[in-house]
C-alpha positions as CSV (number, residue, x, y, z in Angstrom):
1,M,0.0,0.1,-0.3
2,A,1.4,3.5,-0.9
3,A,2.5,5.8,2.0
4,D,-0.1,8.5,2.9
5,S,2.0,11.5,2.3
6,R,-0.1,13.8,5.2
7,L,1.5,13.6,8.5
8,P,-0.8,15.6,10.8
9,N,0.6,17.1,14.1
10,F,4.2,16.0,13.0
11,R,5.8,18.8,14.0
12,A,4.3,18.5,17.3
13,L,5.7,14.8,17.5
14,N,9.6,14.9,19.0
15,P,12.3,13.3,16.7
16,A,11.4,9.6,18.0
17,E,7.9,9.8,17.5
18,R,8.3,11.3,14.2
19,L,10.8,8.3,13.0
20,A,8.1,5.8,14.4
21,H,5.4,7.3,12.2
22,L,8.0,7.5,8.9
23,A,8.9,3.3,9.7
24,Q,5.3,2.3,9.6
25,A,4.3,4.8,6.4
26,A,7.5,4.1,4.7
27,G,7.7,0.2,5.5
28,L,11.3,0.8,7.2
29,S,12.8,-2.2,8.7
30,T,14.6,-2.0,12.5
31,D,18.0,-1.9,10.9
32,E,16.9,1.4,8.9
33,V,15.2,2.9,11.4
34,A,18.6,2.3,13.1
35,L,20.1,4.5,10.6
36,L,18.3,7.5,11.2
37,S,18.0,7.5,15.1
38,R,21.9,7.4,15.8
39,P,24.5,9.9,14.5
40,G,27.4,8.4,11.9
41,A,25.0,6.5,9.8
42,L,28.4,6.7,7.4
43,P,30.8,4.8,8.5
44,L,34.2,6.1,8.6
45,A,36.0,3.6,6.4
46,R,33.0,4.1,3.5
47,A,33.4,8.0,4.0
48,D,37.3,7.4,3.3
49,G,36.2,5.8,0.3
50,M,34.3,8.0,-1.5
51,I,36.8,11.1,-1.4
52,E,40.4,12.0,-0.6
53,N,41.8,12.9,2.7
54,V,38.5,12.3,4.6
55,I,39.5,13.0,8.6
56,G,35.5,12.5,9.6
57,T,32.0,13.1,8.5
58,F,29.7,16.0,8.6
59,E,26.1,15.8,9.6
60,L,23.5,17.9,8.3
61,P,19.5,17.6,9.3
62,F,17.7,14.7,7.6
63,A,13.6,15.6,7.3
64,I,10.5,14.9,5.5
65,A,8.2,16.8,3.6
66,G,4.7,15.9,4.1
67,N,1.4,16.3,1.9
68,F,3.0,16.0,-1.5
69,Q,0.7,14.3,-4.3
70,V,2.4,14.0,-7.6
71,N,0.7,12.2,-10.5
72,G,-2.1,11.3,-8.2
73,R,0.7,9.5,-5.7
74,D,1.3,10.4,-2.2
75,V,5.3,10.6,-1.9
76,L,7.0,11.4,1.3
77,V,10.1,13.8,0.2
78,P,13.4,13.4,2.0
79,M,15.1,16.7,2.3
80,V,18.6,17.2,3.8
81,V,19.1,20.8,4.6
82,E,19.9,23.4,7.3
83,E,18.1,26.3,6.5
84,P,15.0,26.7,8.9
85,S,11.3,27.2,6.8
86,V,12.1,25.3,3.7
87,V,10.6,22.0,5.0
88,A,7.7,23.5,6.2
89,A,6.8,26.5,3.6
90,A,6.9,23.2,1.0
91,S,5.1,20.8,3.2
92,F,2.4,23.7,3.6
93,M,2.3,24.6,-0.1
94,A,1.8,20.9,-1.3
95,K,-0.9,20.6,1.6
96,L,-2.9,23.4,-0.3
97,A,-1.8,22.1,-3.9
98,R,-3.5,18.6,-2.8
99,E,-6.8,20.4,-2.4
100,G,-6.5,20.9,-6.5
101,G,-5.3,17.4,-7.1
102,G,-1.2,17.9,-6.5
103,F,1.3,18.2,-9.0
104,H,1.3,16.6,-12.6
105,T,4.6,16.2,-13.5
106,S,6.3,14.8,-17.2
107,S,9.9,14.6,-18.6
108,T,11.9,14.3,-21.2
109,G,14.4,11.2,-21.7
110,P,17.6,10.9,-19.6
111,L,19.9,12.2,-22.5
112,M,22.9,13.5,-21.6
113,R,26.0,15.5,-24.0
114,A,29.8,14.8,-23.9
115,Q,31.4,17.6,-25.7
116,V,34.6,17.0,-27.8
117,Q,36.7,20.5,-28.7
118,V,38.7,20.0,-32.0
119,L,41.6,22.9,-32.7
120,G,44.0,23.3,-35.3
121,V,41.2,22.9,-38.4
122,T,41.5,25.8,-41.1
123,D,37.7,24.4,-42.8
124,P,35.9,24.0,-39.7
125,Y,32.5,24.1,-41.7
126,G,34.3,21.2,-43.6
127,A,35.0,19.1,-40.6
128,R,31.3,19.4,-39.3
129,Q,30.4,17.6,-42.5
130,A,32.5,15.3,-42.1
131,L,32.0,14.7,-38.8
132,L,28.0,14.3,-39.6
133,K,28.9,12.0,-42.9
134,H,31.3,9.4,-40.1
135,R,28.2,9.4,-37.4
136,N,27.3,5.6,-37.2
137,E,30.9,4.9,-37.1
138,I,31.2,7.4,-33.9
139,L,28.1,6.2,-32.5
140,A,29.6,2.6,-33.3
141,V,32.7,3.2,-31.4
142,A,31.0,5.4,-28.2
143,N,28.5,2.4,-27.9
144,S,31.6,-0.3,-27.9
145,R,32.5,1.0,-24.2
146,D,29.3,0.3,-22.5
147,K,27.5,-3.4,-23.3
148,V,25.9,-3.2,-19.9
149,L,24.3,0.2,-20.8
150,I,23.1,-0.9,-24.6
151,G,21.9,-3.8,-23.0
152,L,19.5,-1.9,-20.5
153,G,18.0,0.2,-23.9
154,G,20.6,3.3,-23.5
155,G,23.8,4.4,-25.2
156,C,24.9,6.9,-28.0
157,C,21.9,8.1,-30.1
158,D,23.3,10.6,-32.1
159,I,26.0,13.3,-32.5
160,E,25.4,17.5,-32.8
161,V,28.3,19.6,-34.1
162,H,29.0,23.3,-33.3
163,V,31.4,25.5,-35.5
164,F,33.0,28.4,-34.0
165,P,34.8,29.9,-36.6
166,D,36.3,33.0,-35.2
167,T,37.7,32.7,-31.3
168,A,40.5,33.5,-30.0
169,R,42.4,30.3,-30.6
170,G,41.5,29.9,-33.8
171,P,38.4,28.0,-35.8
172,M,36.9,25.5,-33.1
173,V,34.4,22.9,-33.6
174,V,32.6,20.8,-30.9
175,M,31.3,17.8,-31.4
176,H,28.5,16.7,-29.0
177,L,27.7,13.1,-28.1
178,I,23.9,12.5,-27.0
179,V,23.9,9.5,-25.0
180,D,20.7,7.9,-23.1
181,V,22.2,7.3,-20.1
182,R,19.0,5.4,-18.4
183,D,18.8,5.6,-14.5
184,A,22.3,6.8,-14.0
185,M,23.6,10.5,-13.9
186,G,25.4,9.4,-16.7
187,A,28.7,11.6,-15.9
188,N,31.4,8.6,-16.1
189,T,29.7,7.0,-19.2
190,V,29.7,10.1,-21.5
191,N,33.2,11.1,-20.4
192,T,34.7,7.5,-21.2
193,M,32.6,7.7,-24.5
194,A,34.1,11.3,-25.3
195,E,37.5,9.8,-24.6
196,S,37.2,6.6,-26.8
197,V,36.1,8.4,-29.7
198,S,38.5,10.9,-30.0
199,P,41.1,9.6,-31.7
200,L,38.4,9.0,-35.0
201,V,37.7,12.4,-34.6
202,E,40.8,13.7,-35.0
203,Q,41.2,11.3,-38.0
204,V,38.1,12.4,-39.6
205,T,38.8,15.9,-39.1
206,G,42.7,16.5,-39.4
207,G,42.6,18.4,-36.1
208,S,43.5,17.8,-32.6
209,V,41.4,16.8,-30.0
210,R,41.4,18.7,-26.3
211,L,38.6,18.9,-24.3
212,R,36.6,15.7,-23.8
213,I,34.1,16.3,-21.3
214,L,30.1,16.3,-20.4
215,S,28.1,19.1,-20.1
216,N,26.1,20.1,-17.2
217,L,23.8,21.8,-19.1
218,A,21.2,19.3,-19.8
219,D,18.6,20.7,-22.1
220,L,17.5,17.6,-23.3
221,R,16.9,16.0,-19.8
222,L,14.2,18.0,-18.6
223,A,11.4,17.8,-15.8
224,R,8.0,19.4,-15.5
225,A,6.0,20.3,-13.0
226,R,2.3,21.9,-12.5
227,V,-0.2,23.3,-9.8
228,R,-3.2,24.9,-10.1
229,L,-5.0,26.3,-7.0
230,A,-7.8,28.1,-6.7
231,P,-8.3,31.6,-4.8
232,E,-10.0,29.8,-2.0
233,A,-6.9,27.6,-1.2
234,L,-4.8,30.7,-0.9
235,R,-6.9,33.0,1.4
236,T,-5.2,34.2,4.2
237,E,-7.4,35.7,7.5
238,Q,-6.2,39.3,6.1
239,R,-6.3,38.7,2.4
240,S,-8.9,36.9,-0.2
241,G,-7.3,34.5,-2.6
242,E,-8.0,36.7,-5.5
243,E,-5.9,39.4,-3.5
244,V,-2.9,36.8,-3.1
245,I,-3.3,35.6,-6.8
246,E,-2.7,38.8,-8.0
247,G,0.4,39.6,-5.4
248,V,2.1,36.5,-6.5
249,L,1.5,37.2,-10.4
250,D,3.2,40.8,-9.6
251,A,6.4,39.1,-7.6
252,Y,6.8,36.6,-10.2
253,T,6.9,39.0,-12.8
254,F,9.4,41.4,-10.9
255,A,11.7,38.0,-11.2
256,A,10.7,37.4,-14.8
257,V,12.1,40.6,-16.3
258,D,14.9,41.8,-13.2
259,P,17.8,39.4,-12.9
260,Y,18.7,41.0,-9.5
261,R,15.1,39.5,-8.6
262,A,15.4,36.3,-10.6
263,A,18.5,35.4,-8.7
264,T,16.9,35.6,-5.4
265,H,13.6,33.9,-6.7
266,N,15.8,31.0,-8.4
267,K,17.8,30.3,-5.5
268,G,14.4,30.1,-3.3
269,I,13.3,27.4,-5.8
270,M,16.3,25.6,-5.4
271,N,16.2,25.7,-2.0
272,G,13.1,22.6,-2.5
273,I,15.4,21.1,-5.2
274,D,18.7,21.1,-3.4
275,P,17.8,19.4,0.0
276,V,15.9,16.5,-2.0
277,I,19.3,15.9,-4.5
278,V,21.5,16.2,-1.8
279,A,19.7,13.6,0.4
280,T,19.4,10.8,-2.1
281,G,23.2,11.4,-3.1
282,N,22.8,12.9,-6.4
283,D,25.4,15.8,-7.7
284,W,23.4,19.1,-6.3
285,R,26.4,21.3,-7.7
286,A,25.6,19.7,-11.5
287,V,21.7,20.1,-11.4
288,E,22.5,24.0,-10.0
289,A,24.8,25.0,-13.0
290,G,22.4,23.3,-15.2
291,A,19.4,25.2,-13.9
292,H,20.8,28.3,-13.7
293,A,22.5,28.3,-17.0
294,F,19.0,27.2,-18.0
295,A,17.6,30.3,-16.9
296,S,19.6,32.2,-19.2
297,R,19.0,30.3,-22.2
298,S,17.6,33.5,-23.7
299,G,20.1,35.4,-23.2
300,R,19.0,37.2,-20.1
301,Y,18.8,35.7,-16.5
302,T,15.1,35.0,-16.1
303,S,12.8,32.7,-13.9
304,L,12.8,28.9,-13.8
305,T,9.0,29.3,-13.0
306,R,5.7,30.7,-14.8
307,W,3.0,31.9,-13.0
308,E,-0.3,32.8,-14.9
309,K,-4.2,33.0,-14.1
310,D,-6.4,30.6,-15.4
311,A,-10.1,31.8,-17.2
312,R,-11.3,30.8,-13.8
313,G,-8.9,32.6,-11.9
314,A,-7.2,30.4,-10.2
315,L,-3.3,30.3,-9.8
316,V,-1.4,28.1,-12.3
317,G,2.4,27.6,-11.7
318,T,4.6,25.7,-13.9
319,I,8.5,25.0,-14.1
320,E,10.6,23.3,-16.2
321,M,14.6,22.7,-16.0
322,P,17.5,20.3,-16.7
323,M,17.5,17.5,-13.9
324,P,20.7,15.2,-14.3
325,V,19.8,13.1,-11.5
326,G,20.2,8.9,-11.0
327,L,19.3,6.3,-9.2
328,V,22.5,3.9,-9.8
329,G,26.0,4.8,-9.5
330,G,28.2,7.2,-6.7
331,A,26.7,8.0,-3.8
332,T,23.4,7.1,-4.4
333,K,24.7,3.6,-4.2
334,T,27.7,4.3,-1.5
335,H,25.6,6.4,1.2
336,P,23.3,4.2,3.6
337,L,20.9,7.3,4.3
338,S,20.8,8.2,0.5
339,Q,19.6,4.8,-0.5
340,L,17.0,4.9,2.3
341,A,15.8,8.2,0.6
342,L,15.6,6.4,-2.3
343,K,13.5,4.0,-0.2
344,I,11.2,6.6,1.1
345,L,10.6,8.0,-2.1
346,D,9.6,5.0,-3.5
347,V,10.9,6.1,-7.1
348,K,11.5,4.0,-9.8
349,S,13.3,5.9,-12.5
350,A,15.7,8.6,-12.5
351,Q,13.3,10.4,-14.3
352,E,10.5,9.8,-11.6
353,L,12.6,11.4,-9.0
354,G,14.0,14.4,-10.8
355,E,9.9,14.9,-11.6
356,I,9.6,14.8,-7.7
357,A,12.3,17.4,-7.4
358,V,10.8,20.1,-9.4
359,A,7.4,19.7,-8.3
360,V,9.0,20.2,-4.8
361,G,11.1,23.4,-6.2
362,L,7.7,24.7,-7.6
363,A,5.7,24.1,-4.2
364,Q,9.1,26.2,-2.6
365,N,8.8,28.9,-5.0
366,L,5.2,29.5,-4.5
367,G,5.7,29.4,-0.6
368,A,8.1,31.8,-1.3
369,L,6.1,34.2,-3.5
370,R,2.9,34.0,-1.2
371,A,4.7,35.1,2.0
372,L,6.1,38.0,-0.5
373,A,2.3,39.0,-1.6
374,T,0.7,39.0,2.3
375,E,3.1,39.0,5.2
376,G,6.4,39.4,3.9
377,I,9.0,36.6,4.0
378,Q,10.5,37.7,7.4
379,R,7.6,36.6,9.8
380,G,7.7,33.1,8.7
381,H,11.1,32.7,8.4
382,M,11.8,34.4,11.7
383,A,9.8,32.4,13.6
384,L,11.4,29.0,12.7
385,H,14.8,30.7,12.8
386,A,13.8,31.2,16.6
387,R,14.4,27.8,17.2
388,N,18.6,28.3,16.1
389,I,19.0,31.4,18.0
390,A,17.3,30.0,21.0
391,L,19.7,26.8,20.5
392,V,23.0,29.1,20.1
393,A,21.9,31.0,23.4
394,G,22.4,27.6,25.6
395,A,18.6,26.7,25.7
396,T,17.7,23.2,25.8
397,G,14.4,20.8,25.9
398,D,11.3,22.3,26.6
399,E,13.5,26.0,26.6
400,I,14.2,25.9,23.1
401,D,10.5,26.4,22.1
402,Q,9.5,29.1,25.2
403,V,12.6,31.1,23.9
404,A,11.5,31.1,20.0
405,R,7.9,31.2,21.0
406,R,8.4,34.4,22.7
407,M,10.5,36.2,20.4
408,A,8.9,35.2,17.6
409,Q,5.6,36.9,19.1
410,A,7.4,39.9,20.0
411,H,9.2,40.0,16.2
412,D,12.4,40.6,18.3
413,V,14.9,37.5,17.1
414,R,18.5,38.0,18.4
415,T,20.9,36.1,20.3
416,D,21.0,38.6,23.2
417,R,17.2,38.6,23.6
418,A,17.3,34.6,23.7
419,V,19.8,34.9,26.2
420,A,18.1,37.1,28.7
421,L,14.9,35.3,27.9
422,L,16.6,32.1,29.0
423,Q,17.9,33.7,31.8
424,E,14.4,34.8,33.0
425,I,13.3,31.1,32.0
426,R,16.2,29.9,34.2
427,G,15.5,32.5,37.3
428,G,11.5,31.6,37.4
429,A,11.8,28.0,38.0
430,R,14.3,28.4,40.7
C-alpha cells in the first residue's frame, strides 16, 4: 500500500515519534530505523572510500516534507538542508496543492551531452560535414565501451556538431555525443565515450582533440511540474485568495524581468530542489549549474518558473528545467542514508526522481511568493529561525520552544534577547 504523505501533527511530535510514524508509513526495517535514529550513519571507512583526505564526517538535518501528491501518488519527500522554513514551506504549499489534485509532472528521456573539442582545423565547416558523414562509425565506437548500458536500452544515439569559426584560439569545432544514460546521472559514462571516440574524430577532421567532457547544461533531460490552486485555497486571514493571486503574479513578474530579483527567486526554487538532491546522494552542484544556465538560455537571466491565472481565476504555476539525476552509481549506492531516502521516495526511475524534485521546487517557490505577497518573507522565516537562535543562546529541551515562541511573538529574534529570556526562564524555575 502506498504511503500517505499527509503527516498530521508531525511537527508537534519529537524526533523519535516522527521516526516511528515514518517507519510505519514507509515500511522501514529495524536496521533502517537505526540508521536514522543514531549519529554517524556513514561509517568513516566508507567515507574514506568516497573522497580523498577524509578526516571525519559532517551531518546535516534529515527531514521529511509531507502532503506531496505527484501524478495522483502520495510521496514522502526526504530533504537534507540546514535552512529553517524550507521543509515547513514546502509541506504547507503541498497541502494547499492537494486540494486541486496536487502536482502533475512529466519529463523527457534521460539524455546527456558529452563535448569533444577540436582545434587546429582550417576548414571548420568542412570538418563538421565530415563528422556528420561518419556519424554511424562514431556511434559504434562510443557504444563499444558500455555493453551494460546498451543492454538496458541506452547508449549513444546521435551526434551534434557546433562550429565557432572566430575564437581567440582560432576556429573551433565541438562535437556533442547525445547519450541515453537510463537511470544513471551519466557523467562517467559520457566522459568515457568522449575519450573513446577522440582518435576517430582527429582522423576524420585532421584536427587535434582537446577537451572531452560532459556538459552540465542537460537541456535534453528536462523535468516539468504543474500545479493549479483555486483562489479559496490561497486566502489568508487578512487577504482574499484573489488578492493573494494578484500579489503572487506581481512578485513573479518582477523575477521574470529583473535578473537581480530572478537570482533570489531561483535560489528559493533551489531551496526545495537541492535538499532532495542531497538526500538522494546526487550531484547538487551539477543540478544547480544546469538550472542557472538554463535560466539564461534566452540571453538574459530570468525565472525558472512561470505563474499565470487561468480562465476561472485559479493560479497556475509551471516549472521546466534540466534534471540530471540518477538512481545508480556514486553516493546513491555508497551512502546508506541516500539509499534509504530513495526507498522512502519509492521511485522507480531517475526520471520520476527528477519530476518529484521539480515539484518540490515549484512548491517552495509558491511558498516564497505567497509570503512576499502577504505578510513578508521574514515573519514565517524568523519564527522558525528563532529556534536556531535559542539553541545558540544555550537553551535545551522545553526551553528551546519557550524562548523561540516568546521572541517570535515579540518579532524580536536576536541572540542577546534569547540569552535574556533564557535567564528569565531559568530564574523563574528556581
